[in-house]
N, CA, C and O atoms as a GROMACS GRO file, in nm:
protein
  340
    1MET      N    1   7.777   4.003  -2.768
    1MET     CA    2   7.792   4.105  -2.667
    1MET      C    3   7.939   4.139  -2.645
    1MET      O    4   7.972   4.254  -2.617
    2GLN      N    5   8.026   4.043  -2.657
    2GLN     CA    6   8.168   4.065  -2.638
    2GLN      C    7   8.224   4.158  -2.746
    2GLN      O    8   8.307   4.245  -2.716
    3ILE      N    9   8.180   4.143  -2.870
    3ILE     CA   10   8.224   4.231  -2.979
    3ILE      C   11   8.175   4.372  -2.953
    3ILE      O   12   8.250   4.468  -2.971
    4TYR      N   13   8.049   4.386  -2.911
    4TYR     CA   14   7.991   4.517  -2.881
    4TYR      C   15   8.074   4.588  -2.774
    4TYR      O   16   8.111   4.704  -2.791
    5ARG      N   17   8.103   4.519  -2.665
    5ARG     CA   18   8.182   4.580  -2.557
    5ARG      C   19   8.322   4.618  -2.605
    5ARG      O   20   8.373   4.724  -2.570
    6GLY      N   21   8.383   4.531  -2.685
    6GLY     CA   22   8.516   4.560  -2.737
    6GLY      C   23   8.517   4.684  -2.824
    6GLY      O   24   8.605   4.769  -2.811
    7LEU      N   25   8.419   4.695  -2.914
    7LEU     CA   26   8.411   4.812  -3.001
    7LEU      C   27   8.378   4.937  -2.923
    7LEU      O   28   8.435   5.043  -2.950
    8ARG      N   29   8.287   4.928  -2.826
    8ARG     CA   30   8.252   5.045  -2.744
    8ARG      C   31   8.374   5.096  -2.669
    8ARG      O   32   8.388   5.216  -2.646
    9GLY      N   33   8.463   5.004  -2.630
    9GLY     CA   34   8.584   5.043  -2.560
    9GLY      C   35   8.683   5.116  -2.650
    9GLY      O   36   8.771   5.188  -2.601
   10LEU      N   37   8.669   5.099  -2.780
   10LEU     CA   38   8.759   5.164  -2.876
   10LEU      C   39   8.709   5.300  -2.924
   10LEU      O   40   8.786   5.378  -2.980
   11VAL      N   41   8.581   5.329  -2.902
   11VAL     CA   42   8.522   5.454  -2.952
   11VAL      C   43   8.594   5.574  -2.892
   11VAL      O   44   8.607   5.586  -2.770
   12GLY      N   45   8.642   5.661  -2.980
   12GLY     CA   46   8.705   5.785  -2.938
   12GLY      C   47   8.851   5.773  -2.899
   12GLY      O   48   8.914   5.873  -2.865
   13THR      N   49   8.906   5.652  -2.903
   13THR     CA   50   9.045   5.630  -2.865
   13THR      C   51   9.135   5.648  -2.986
   13THR      O   52   9.110   5.591  -3.092
   14ASN      N   53   9.239   5.728  -2.971
   14ASN     CA   54   9.336   5.751  -3.078
   14ASN      C   55   9.433   5.633  -3.080
   14ASN      O   56   9.502   5.608  -2.980
   15ASN      N   57   9.441   5.562  -3.192
   15ASN     CA   58   9.527   5.444  -3.206
   15ASN      C   59   9.638   5.475  -3.306
   15ASN      O   60   9.612   5.494  -3.424
   16SER      N   61   9.761   5.479  -3.256
   16SER     CA   62   9.876   5.514  -3.340
   16SER      C   63   9.915   5.397  -3.429
   16SER      O   64   9.917   5.282  -3.386
   17LEU      N   65   9.948   5.429  -3.554
   17LEU     CA   66   9.996   5.330  -3.650
   17LEU      C   67  10.144   5.351  -3.679
   17LEU      O   68  10.204   5.274  -3.755
   18GLY      N   69  10.203   5.453  -3.619
   18GLY     CA   70  10.343   5.485  -3.643
   18GLY      C   71  10.357   5.578  -3.762
   18GLY      O   72  10.264   5.595  -3.840
   19LYS      N   73  10.474   5.637  -3.777
   19LYS     CA   74  10.505   5.728  -3.887
   19LYS      C   75  10.404   5.842  -3.900
   19LYS      O   76  10.378   5.890  -4.010
   20GLY      N   77  10.347   5.885  -3.788
   20GLY     CA   78  10.254   5.998  -3.789
   20GLY      C   79  10.110   5.964  -3.824
   20GLY      O   80  10.027   6.055  -3.834
   21PHE      N   81  10.078   5.836  -3.844
   21PHE     CA   82   9.943   5.796  -3.880
   21PHE      C   83   9.871   5.739  -3.758
   21PHE      O   84   9.933   5.678  -3.670
   22SER      N   85   9.741   5.759  -3.754
   22SER     CA   86   9.660   5.702  -3.647
   22SER      C   87   9.518   5.682  -3.697
   22SER      O   88   9.481   5.731  -3.804
   23TRP      N   89   9.438   5.610  -3.619
   23TRP     CA   90   9.297   5.593  -3.652
   23TRP      C   91   9.215   5.603  -3.523
   23TRP      O   92   9.263   5.572  -3.414
   24THR      N   93   9.091   5.646  -3.540
   24THR     CA   94   8.998   5.660  -3.429
   24THR      C   95   8.863   5.606  -3.472
   24THR      O   96   8.812   5.642  -3.579
   25LEU      N   97   8.804   5.521  -3.391
   25LEU     CA   98   8.671   5.468  -3.418
   25LEU      C   99   8.568   5.570  -3.369
   25LEU      O  100   8.569   5.608  -3.252
   26LEU      N  101   8.481   5.613  -3.459
   26LEU     CA  102   8.376   5.708  -3.423
   26LEU      C  103   8.243   5.637  -3.416
   26LEU      O  104   8.221   5.537  -3.484
   27ARG      N  105   8.155   5.688  -3.334
   27ARG     CA  106   8.021   5.631  -3.321
   27ARG      C  107   7.921   5.730  -3.377
   27ARG      O  108   7.924   5.849  -3.344
   28SER      N  109   7.832   5.682  -3.461
   28SER     CA  110   7.730   5.767  -3.519
   28SER      C  111   7.640   5.822  -3.409
   28SER      O  112   7.600   5.750  -3.318
   29GLN      N  113   7.610   5.952  -3.419
   29GLN     CA  114   7.524   6.018  -3.321
   29GLN      C  115   7.409   6.083  -3.396
   29GLN      O  116   7.405   6.205  -3.411
   30ASP      N  117   7.317   6.001  -3.442
   30ASP     CA  118   7.203   6.054  -3.518
   30ASP      C  119   7.123   6.152  -3.433
   30ASP      O  120   7.106   6.134  -3.313
   31GLU      N  121   7.076   6.254  -3.499
   31GLU     CA  122   6.993   6.351  -3.430
   31GLU      C  123   6.846   6.315  -3.448
   31GLU      O  124   6.800   6.293  -3.560
   32ASP      N  125   6.773   6.309  -3.339
   32ASP     CA  126   6.630   6.284  -3.341
   32ASP      C  127   6.566   6.383  -3.245
   32ASP      O  128   6.578   6.368  -3.123
   33PRO      N  129   6.497   6.485  -3.298
   33PRO     CA  130   6.443   6.589  -3.210
   33PRO      C  131   6.343   6.537  -3.107
   33PRO      O  132   6.313   6.606  -3.010
   34LEU      N  133   6.291   6.417  -3.127
   34LEU     CA  134   6.194   6.362  -3.032
   34LEU      C  135   6.261   6.284  -2.920
   34LEU      O  136   6.194   6.248  -2.822
   35ASP      N  137   6.391   6.256  -2.931
   35ASP     CA  138   6.463   6.179  -2.830
   35ASP      C  139   6.538   6.275  -2.738
   35ASP      O  140   6.635   6.337  -2.780
   36PRO      N  141   6.494   6.289  -2.612
   36PRO     CA  142   6.556   6.386  -2.521
   36PRO      C  143   6.703   6.356  -2.492
   36PRO      O  144   6.780   6.449  -2.467
   37LYS      N  145   6.745   6.228  -2.496
   37LYS     CA  146   6.885   6.195  -2.473
   37LYS      C  147   6.972   6.255  -2.582
   37LYS      O  148   7.083   6.302  -2.554
   38LEU      N  149   6.924   6.253  -2.705
   38LEU     CA  150   7.003   6.304  -2.817
   38LEU      C  151   7.000   6.456  -2.824
   38LEU      O  152   7.084   6.517  -2.891
   39MET      N  153   6.905   6.518  -2.756
   39MET     CA  154   6.900   6.664  -2.752
   39MET      C  155   7.022   6.717  -2.679
   39MET      O  156   7.066   6.830  -2.704
   40GLU      N  157   7.079   6.635  -2.587
   40GLU     CA  158   7.192   6.677  -2.507
   40GLU      C  159   7.325   6.659  -2.580
   40GLU      O  160   7.429   6.702  -2.529
   41VAL      N  161   7.325   6.598  -2.697
   41VAL     CA  162   7.448   6.573  -2.771
   41VAL      C  163   7.515   6.706  -2.801
   41VAL      O  164   7.452   6.801  -2.847
   42ASP      N  165   7.644   6.711  -2.775
   42ASP     CA  166   7.723   6.831  -2.800
   42ASP      C  167   7.726   6.856  -2.952
   42ASP      O  168   7.783   6.777  -3.027
   43LYS      N  169   7.665   6.965  -2.994
   43LYS     CA  170   7.655   6.997  -3.138
   43LYS      C  171   7.792   7.015  -3.201
   43LYS      O  172   7.813   6.981  -3.317
   44GLU      N  173   7.887   7.070  -3.124
   44GLU     CA  174   8.022   7.089  -3.175
   44GLU      C  175   8.089   6.954  -3.200
   44GLU      O  176   8.155   6.936  -3.302
   45LEU      N  177   8.073   6.861  -3.107
   45LEU     CA  178   8.128   6.727  -3.121
   45LEU      C  179   8.065   6.656  -3.240
   45LEU      O  180   8.134   6.590  -3.317
   46LEU      N  181   7.935   6.670  -3.256
   46LEU     CA  182   7.863   6.609  -3.367
   46LEU      C  183   7.915   6.662  -3.501
   46LEU      O  184   7.936   6.585  -3.594
   47ALA      N  185   7.936   6.793  -3.509
   47ALA     CA  186   7.989   6.853  -3.632
   47ALA      C  187   8.129   6.802  -3.661
   47ALA      O  188   8.162   6.771  -3.775
   48GLU      N  189   8.213   6.794  -3.557
   48GLU     CA  190   8.350   6.744  -3.575
   48GLU      C  191   8.350   6.600  -3.625
   48GLU      O  192   8.428   6.565  -3.714
   49GLN      N  193   8.264   6.516  -3.568
   49GLN     CA  194   8.257   6.377  -3.609
   49GLN      C  195   8.208   6.365  -3.753
   49GLN      O  196   8.258   6.282  -3.829
   50ASN      N  197   8.110   6.446  -3.792
   50ASN     CA  198   8.060   6.442  -3.928
   50ASN      C  199   8.167   6.485  -4.029
   50ASN      O  200   8.176   6.429  -4.138
   51ILE      N  201   8.249   6.584  -3.991
   51ILE     CA  202   8.359   6.626  -4.078
   51ILE      C  203   8.459   6.512  -4.094
   51ILE      O  204   8.505   6.484  -4.205
   52LYS      N  205   8.494   6.447  -3.983
   52LYS     CA  206   8.590   6.335  -3.989
   52LYS      C  207   8.535   6.220  -4.073
   52LYS      O  208   8.608   6.159  -4.150
   53LEU      N  209   8.405   6.191  -4.059
   53LEU     CA  210   8.345   6.084  -4.138
   53LEU      C  211   8.344   6.120  -4.287
   53LEU      O  212   8.364   6.034  -4.372
   54SER      N  213   8.320   6.246  -4.317
   54SER     CA  214   8.321   6.291  -4.455
   54SER      C  215   8.460   6.276  -4.517
   54SER      O  216   8.473   6.232  -4.631
   55ILE      N  217   8.562   6.311  -4.441
   55ILE     CA  218   8.700   6.296  -4.489
   55ILE      C  219   8.732   6.148  -4.508
   55ILE      O  220   8.794   6.110  -4.607
   56ALA      N  221   8.691   6.065  -4.412
   56ALA     CA  222   8.715   5.920  -4.423
   56ALA      C  223   8.647   5.863  -4.546
   56ALA      O  224   8.705   5.779  -4.615
   57LEU      N  225   8.526   5.908  -4.575
   57LEU     CA  226   8.456   5.861  -4.695
   57LEU      C  227   8.532   5.902  -4.821
   57LEU      O  228   8.543   5.823  -4.915
   58SER      N  229   8.583   6.024  -4.823
   58SER     CA  230   8.661   6.070  -4.939
   58SER      C  231   8.784   5.981  -4.960
   58SER      O  232   8.815   5.945  -5.074
   59VAL      N  233   8.852   5.946  -4.852
   59VAL     CA  234   8.970   5.860  -4.861
   59VAL      C  235   8.930   5.722  -4.912
   59VAL      O  236   8.996   5.666  -5.001
   60MET      N  237   8.822   5.667  -4.858
   60MET     CA  238   8.777   5.534  -4.900
   60MET      C  239   8.738   5.534  -5.048
   60MET      O  240   8.769   5.440  -5.121
   61GLN      N  241   8.670   5.640  -5.093
   61GLN     CA  242   8.630   5.648  -5.233
   61GLN      C  243   8.750   5.666  -5.325
   61GLN      O  244   8.749   5.621  -5.439
   62GLU      N  245   8.855   5.732  -5.275
   62GLU     CA  246   8.976   5.752  -5.354
   62GLU      C  247   9.058   5.623  -5.365
   62GLU      O  248   9.121   5.598  -5.467
   63CYS      N  249   9.056   5.543  -5.259
   63CYS     CA  250   9.142   5.425  -5.253
   63CYS      C  251   9.076   5.296  -5.300
   63CYS      O  252   9.145   5.200  -5.336
   64PHE      N  253   8.944   5.291  -5.301
   64PHE     CA  254   8.874   5.167  -5.336
   64PHE      C  255   8.767   5.193  -5.440
   64PHE      O  256   8.710   5.302  -5.448
   65ARG      N  257   8.740   5.092  -5.519
   65ARG     CA  258   8.629   5.101  -5.614
   65ARG      C  259   8.498   5.093  -5.536
   65ARG      O  260   8.494   5.032  -5.429
   66PRO      N  261   8.392   5.155  -5.588
   66PRO     CA  262   8.263   5.146  -5.519
   66PRO      C  263   8.216   5.001  -5.509
   66PRO      O  264   8.240   4.920  -5.599
   67MET      N  265   8.151   4.970  -5.398
   67MET     CA  266   8.090   4.838  -5.379
   67MET      C  267   7.940   4.859  -5.385
   67MET      O  268   7.877   4.892  -5.285
   68ILE      N  269   7.883   4.841  -5.502
   68ILE     CA  270   7.742   4.867  -5.524
   68ILE      C  271   7.660   4.742  -5.492
   68ILE      O  272   7.685   4.635  -5.546
   69ASP      N  273   7.562   4.758  -5.404
   69ASP     CA  274   7.472   4.649  -5.371
   69ASP      C  275   7.385   4.623  -5.493
   69ASP      O  276   7.320   4.715  -5.543
   70PRO      N  277   7.382   4.498  -5.543
   70PRO     CA  278   7.307   4.470  -5.665
   70PRO      C  279   7.156   4.491  -5.651
   70PRO      O  280   7.088   4.519  -5.750
   71ARG      N  281   7.104   4.477  -5.530
   71ARG     CA  282   6.960   4.491  -5.510
   71ARG      C  283   6.918   4.636  -5.494
   71ARG      O  284   6.822   4.681  -5.558
   72THR      N  285   6.990   4.711  -5.410
   72THR     CA  286   6.950   4.849  -5.381
   72THR      C  287   7.021   4.953  -5.466
   72THR      O  288   6.977   5.068  -5.475
   73LYS      N  289   7.131   4.912  -5.530
   73LYS     CA  290   7.211   5.002  -5.615
   73LYS      C  291   7.278   5.116  -5.537
   73LYS      O  292   7.307   5.221  -5.594
   74VAL      N  293   7.302   5.096  -5.406
   74VAL     CA  294   7.371   5.197  -5.325
   74VAL      C  295   7.514   5.152  -5.297
   74VAL      O  296   7.544   5.033  -5.299
   75ASP      N  297   7.600   5.249  -5.270
   75ASP     CA  298   7.739   5.220  -5.238
   75ASP      C  299   7.748   5.170  -5.094
   75ASP      O  300   7.718   5.244  -5.000
   76VAL      N  301   7.787   5.046  -5.077
   76VAL     CA  302   7.793   4.983  -4.946
   76VAL      C  303   7.897   5.050  -4.856
   76VAL      O  304   7.879   5.055  -4.734
   77ILE      N  305   8.005   5.101  -4.915
   77ILE     CA  306   8.110   5.164  -4.836
   77ILE      C  307   8.055   5.284  -4.759
   77ILE      O  308   8.080   5.298  -4.639
   78ALA      N  309   7.980   5.369  -4.826
   78ALA     CA  310   7.922   5.486  -4.760
   78ALA      C  311   7.827   5.443  -4.649
   78ALA      O  312   7.826   5.502  -4.541
   79HIS      N  313   7.747   5.343  -4.674
   79HIS     CA  314   7.651   5.297  -4.573
   79HIS      C  315   7.722   5.237  -4.454
   79HIS      O  316   7.679   5.258  -4.340
   80ALA      N  317   7.829   5.162  -4.477
   80ALA     CA  318   7.905   5.104  -4.366
   80ALA      C  319   7.974   5.214  -4.286
   80ALA      O  320   7.975   5.210  -4.163
   81LEU      N  321   8.032   5.309  -4.354
   81LEU     CA  322   8.106   5.417  -4.288
   81LEU      C  323   8.014   5.502  -4.200
   81LEU      O  324   8.051   5.539  -4.089
   82TYR      N  325   7.896   5.532  -4.251
   82TYR     CA  326   7.800   5.614  -4.176
   82TYR      C  327   7.704   5.530  -4.091
   82TYR      O  328   7.610   5.583  -4.033
   83ASN      N  329   7.729   5.399  -4.085
   83ASN     CA  330   7.649   5.309  -4.003
   83ASN      C  331   7.500   5.318  -4.036
   83ASN      O  332   7.415   5.326  -3.948
   84ARG      N  333   7.471   5.315  -4.165
   84ARG     CA  334   7.332   5.319  -4.210
   84ARG      C  335   7.282   5.178  -4.231
   84ARG      O  336   7.357   5.091  -4.276
   85GLY      N  337   7.158   5.155  -4.200
   85GLY     CA  338   7.101   5.021  -4.215
   85GLY      C  339   7.076   4.983  -4.359
   85GLY      O  340   7.029   4.873  -4.386
   0.00000   0.00000   0.00000
């Protein structure tokens, strides 16, 4: 629970690394038309987060070799980045 609270406290916070670089922890906001809470999600914010995640994935793929799960044959980096089970 302590890790969860710590990470939730970092979501959306801009963290400077110096020399013009920074990082921000994003939280996946899956859309589920049957969930009324998610119907209220700001579509513009959702689009912005998806663009940022797409760019982050491109950087990760450029900088690191794929980490393929031997059982499922999927790239673990993409699944971790998009918080997929």
